[in-house]
A tleap script that builds the chain and sets N, CA, C and O, in Angstrom:
source leaprc.protein.ff14SB
mol = sequence {
  NMET ARG ALA PRO ARG GLN PRO LYS LEU PRO
  SER LEU LEU PRO PHE VAL VAL MET ALA LEU
  ILE LEU LEU VAL LEU TYR GLY GLY LEU LEU
  LEU PHE PRO THR PHE LYS GLY VAL VAL ASN
  ARG GLN ASP CYS VAL ALA THR GLY ARG THR
  ASP CCYS
}
set mol.1.N position { 1.118 -0.844 -0.368 }
set mol.1.CA position { 0.509 0.163 0.261 }
set mol.1.C position { 1.049 1.420 0.166 }
set mol.1.O position { 1.940 1.837 0.906 }
set mol.2.N position { 0.361 2.242 -1.024 }
set mol.2.CA position { 1.436 3.426 -0.953 }
set mol.2.C position { 0.832 4.686 -0.011 }
set mol.2.O position { -0.290 5.118 0.252 }
set mol.3.N position { 1.953 4.962 0.277 }
set mol.3.CA position { 2.060 6.171 1.407 }
set mol.3.C position { 0.876 7.734 1.177 }
set mol.3.O position { 1.610 8.538 1.750 }
set mol.4.N position { 0.165 8.222 0.931 }
set mol.4.CA position { -0.118 9.699 0.427 }
set mol.4.C position { 0.307 10.503 -0.336 }
set mol.4.O position { -0.535 11.322 0.033 }
set mol.5.N position { 0.993 11.180 -1.273 }
set mol.5.CA position { 1.588 12.356 -1.454 }
set mol.5.C position { 1.430 13.246 -0.275 }
set mol.5.O position { 0.359 13.336 0.325 }
set mol.6.N position { 2.160 13.695 -0.050 }
set mol.6.CA position { 2.422 15.447 0.498 }
set mol.6.C position { 2.566 16.128 -0.386 }
set mol.6.O position { 3.525 15.953 -1.137 }
set mol.7.N position { 1.408 17.412 -0.647 }
set mol.7.CA position { 1.305 18.329 -1.624 }
set mol.7.C position { 2.805 19.177 -1.767 }
set mol.7.O position { 3.506 19.437 -0.789 }
set mol.8.N position { 3.046 19.437 -2.756 }
set mol.8.CA position { 4.320 19.888 -2.967 }
set mol.8.C position { 4.553 21.462 -2.968 }
set mol.8.O position { 3.909 22.029 -3.850 }
set mol.9.N position { 5.327 22.282 -2.177 }
set mol.9.CA position { 5.101 23.351 -1.412 }
set mol.9.C position { 5.401 24.302 -2.934 }
set mol.9.O position { 6.298 23.848 -3.644 }
set mol.10.N position { 4.738 25.481 -3.391 }
set mol.10.CA position { 5.510 26.116 -4.719 }
set mol.10.C position { 7.102 26.116 -4.244 }
set mol.10.O position { 7.693 25.966 -3.174 }
set mol.11.N position { 7.494 26.383 -5.708 }
set mol.11.CA position { 8.963 26.360 -5.867 }
set mol.11.C position { 9.149 28.148 -5.668 }
set mol.11.O position { 8.437 29.065 -6.077 }
set mol.12.N position { 9.926 28.150 -5.177 }
set mol.12.CA position { 10.445 29.675 -4.809 }
set mol.12.C position { 11.026 30.553 -6.050 }
set mol.12.O position { 10.592 31.613 -6.503 }
set mol.13.N position { 12.219 29.726 -6.481 }
set mol.13.CA position { 12.656 29.901 -7.800 }
set mol.13.C position { 12.095 30.664 -8.732 }
set mol.13.O position { 12.929 31.439 -9.200 }
set mol.14.N position { 10.617 30.822 -9.388 }
set mol.14.CA position { 10.314 32.009 -9.971 }
set mol.14.C position { 10.095 33.605 -9.259 }
set mol.14.O position { 10.109 34.724 -9.772 }
set mol.15.N position { 9.883 33.117 -7.785 }
set mol.15.CA position { 9.456 34.245 -6.735 }
set mol.15.C position { 11.061 35.039 -7.380 }
set mol.15.O position { 11.100 35.696 -8.421 }
set mol.16.N position { 12.068 34.815 -6.624 }
set mol.16.CA position { 13.532 34.955 -6.160 }
set mol.16.C position { 13.832 35.781 -7.447 }
set mol.16.O position { 14.122 36.973 -7.353 }
set mol.17.N position { 13.733 34.884 -9.140 }
set mol.17.CA position { 14.327 35.232 -10.283 }
set mol.17.C position { 13.676 36.777 -10.456 }
set mol.17.O position { 14.407 37.758 -10.594 }
set mol.18.N position { 12.050 36.873 -10.428 }
set mol.18.CA position { 11.664 37.863 -10.729 }
set mol.18.C position { 11.592 39.459 -9.553 }
set mol.18.O position { 11.497 40.623 -9.943 }
set mol.19.N position { 11.663 39.046 -8.313 }
set mol.19.CA position { 12.326 39.916 -7.737 }
set mol.19.C position { 13.591 40.519 -7.865 }
set mol.19.O position { 13.869 41.670 -7.527 }
set mol.20.N position { 14.447 39.576 -8.436 }
set mol.20.CA position { 16.208 39.971 -9.012 }
set mol.20.C position { 15.841 40.420 -9.846 }
set mol.20.O position { 16.712 41.287 -9.914 }
set mol.21.N position { 14.957 40.702 -11.008 }
set mol.21.CA position { 14.946 41.687 -12.317 }
set mol.21.C position { 14.325 42.927 -11.833 }
set mol.21.O position { 14.820 43.963 -12.276 }
set mol.22.N position { 13.271 43.043 -10.956 }
set mol.22.CA position { 12.895 43.992 -10.591 }
set mol.22.C position { 14.215 44.878 -10.133 }
set mol.22.O position { 14.813 45.886 -10.508 }
set mol.23.N position { 14.301 43.862 -9.075 }
set mol.23.CA position { 15.600 45.112 -8.037 }
set mol.23.C position { 16.137 45.589 -9.487 }
set mol.23.O position { 15.956 46.787 -9.704 }
set mol.24.N position { 17.019 44.554 -10.926 }
set mol.24.CA position { 17.615 45.136 -11.458 }
set mol.24.C position { 17.264 46.864 -12.066 }
set mol.24.O position { 17.961 47.879 -12.065 }
set mol.25.N position { 16.038 46.623 -12.486 }
set mol.25.CA position { 15.113 47.761 -12.914 }
set mol.25.C position { 15.068 48.692 -12.351 }
set mol.25.O position { 15.569 49.677 -12.892 }
set mol.26.N position { 14.487 48.836 -11.074 }
set mol.26.CA position { 15.049 49.551 -10.172 }
set mol.26.C position { 16.174 50.490 -9.802 }
set mol.26.O position { 16.295 51.712 -9.704 }
set mol.27.N position { 16.853 49.564 -9.657 }
set mol.27.CA position { 18.192 50.341 -9.651 }
set mol.27.C position { 18.678 50.727 -10.891 }
set mol.27.O position { 19.635 51.483 -10.719 }
set mol.28.N position { 18.398 50.507 -12.276 }
set mol.28.CA position { 18.605 51.290 -13.108 }
set mol.28.C position { 18.039 52.258 -13.374 }
set mol.28.O position { 18.704 52.982 -14.114 }
set mol.29.N position { 16.613 52.826 -12.987 }
set mol.29.CA position { 15.714 54.200 -12.801 }
set mol.29.C position { 16.525 54.854 -11.929 }
set mol.29.O position { 16.732 56.010 -12.298 }
set mol.30.N position { 17.110 54.533 -10.829 }
set mol.30.CA position { 17.886 55.377 -9.397 }
set mol.30.C position { 19.177 56.115 -10.723 }
set mol.30.O position { 19.336 57.298 -11.026 }
set mol.31.N position { 20.038 54.644 -11.355 }
set mol.31.CA position { 21.099 55.446 -11.222 }
set mol.31.C position { 21.016 56.051 -12.747 }
set mol.31.O position { 22.073 56.576 -13.095 }
set mol.32.N position { 19.769 56.083 -13.902 }
set mol.32.CA position { 19.790 56.948 -14.695 }
set mol.32.C position { 20.161 58.443 -14.739 }
set mol.32.O position { 21.043 59.010 -15.384 }
set mol.33.N position { 19.056 59.025 -13.696 }
set mol.33.CA position { 19.460 60.354 -13.822 }
set mol.33.C position { 21.122 60.900 -13.239 }
set mol.33.O position { 21.334 62.109 -13.342 }
set mol.34.N position { 22.238 60.028 -12.654 }
set mol.34.CA position { 23.237 60.201 -12.595 }
set mol.34.C position { 24.149 59.864 -13.694 }
set mol.34.O position { 25.294 60.311 -13.628 }
set mol.35.N position { 23.803 59.133 -14.704 }
set mol.35.CA position { 24.054 58.095 -15.856 }
set mol.35.C position { 24.311 59.775 -16.721 }
set mol.35.O position { 25.286 60.339 -17.218 }
set mol.36.N position { 23.007 60.077 -16.559 }
set mol.36.CA position { 23.296 61.434 -17.285 }
set mol.36.C position { 23.288 62.512 -17.401 }
set mol.36.O position { 23.046 63.240 -18.363 }
set mol.37.N position { 23.762 62.824 -15.664 }
set mol.37.CA position { 24.142 63.590 -15.455 }
set mol.37.C position { 26.028 64.131 -15.869 }
set mol.37.O position { 26.524 65.217 -16.169 }
set mol.38.N position { 26.516 62.948 -15.710 }
set mol.38.CA position { 27.660 62.403 -16.495 }
set mol.38.C position { 27.948 62.944 -17.297 }
set mol.38.O position { 28.774 63.835 -17.493 }
set mol.39.N position { 26.691 62.009 -18.329 }
set mol.39.CA position { 27.399 62.361 -19.940 }
set mol.39.C position { 27.133 63.317 -20.500 }
set mol.39.O position { 27.620 63.273 -21.630 }
set mol.40.N position { 26.309 64.684 -20.218 }
set mol.40.CA position { 26.000 65.925 -19.928 }
set mol.40.C position { 27.303 66.920 -19.755 }
set mol.40.O position { 27.588 67.848 -20.512 }
set mol.41.N position { 28.224 66.395 -18.252 }
set mol.41.CA position { 29.363 67.228 -18.838 }
set mol.41.C position { 30.459 66.156 -19.073 }
set mol.41.O position { 31.430 66.152 -18.317 }
set mol.42.N position { 30.379 65.389 -19.918 }
set mol.42.CA position { 31.805 65.406 -20.827 }
set mol.42.C position { 31.337 65.599 -22.041 }
set mol.42.O position { 32.068 65.441 -23.019 }
set mol.43.N position { 29.899 66.014 -22.164 }
set mol.43.CA position { 29.467 66.899 -23.257 }
set mol.43.C position { 29.848 68.604 -23.531 }
set mol.43.O position { 30.135 69.313 -24.496 }
set mol.44.N position { 29.692 68.734 -22.327 }
set mol.44.CA position { 29.944 70.605 -22.364 }
set mol.44.C position { 31.475 70.489 -21.880 }
set mol.44.O position { 32.125 71.495 -21.595 }
set mol.45.N position { 32.024 69.128 -21.807 }
set mol.45.CA position { 34.065 69.634 -21.650 }
set mol.45.C position { 34.383 69.082 -23.023 }
set mol.45.O position { 35.611 69.076 -23.110 }
set mol.46.N position { 33.992 68.745 -23.828 }
set mol.46.CA position { 34.321 68.381 -24.709 }
set mol.46.C position { 34.167 69.372 -25.881 }
set mol.46.O position { 34.891 69.536 -26.864 }
set mol.47.N position { 33.306 69.837 -25.600 }
set mol.47.CA position { 32.799 71.219 -26.715 }
set mol.47.C position { 33.473 72.562 -26.759 }
set mol.47.O position { 33.521 73.460 -27.600 }
set mol.48.N position { 34.219 72.301 -24.978 }
set mol.48.CA position { 35.843 73.248 -24.916 }
set mol.48.C position { 34.812 74.361 -24.280 }
set mol.48.O position { 35.047 75.530 -24.588 }
set mol.49.N position { 33.686 74.099 -23.417 }
set mol.49.CA position { 32.669 75.239 -22.480 }
set mol.49.C position { 33.300 74.926 -20.766 }
set mol.49.O position { 33.375 73.851 -20.171 }
set mol.50.N position { 33.717 76.413 -20.276 }
set mol.50.CA position { 34.604 76.228 -19.157 }
set mol.50.C position { 33.653 76.356 -17.843 }
set mol.50.O position { 34.004 76.261 -16.667 }
set mol.51.N position { 32.581 76.553 -18.273 }
set mol.51.CA position { 31.206 77.134 -17.087 }
set mol.51.C position { 29.890 75.475 -17.037 }
set mol.51.O position { 28.660 75.443 -17.007 }
set mol.52.N position { 31.048 74.241 -17.051 }
set mol.52.CA position { 30.069 73.205 -17.182 }
set mol.52.C position { 29.923 72.994 -15.022 }
set mol.52.O position { 29.155 72.166 -14.533 }
savepdb mol mol.pdb
quit
């Protein structure tokens, strides 16, 4: 006679992957203004201006 199967707990892997993807997207949104400022400053210096 077989023992009844225990219901399996749902796998946490999809939740962990989704959390990591969301964390990377959120980090990108936070860092985008910083990167944009750096690029703007480099463009200003590249054009020869000194009042950047």
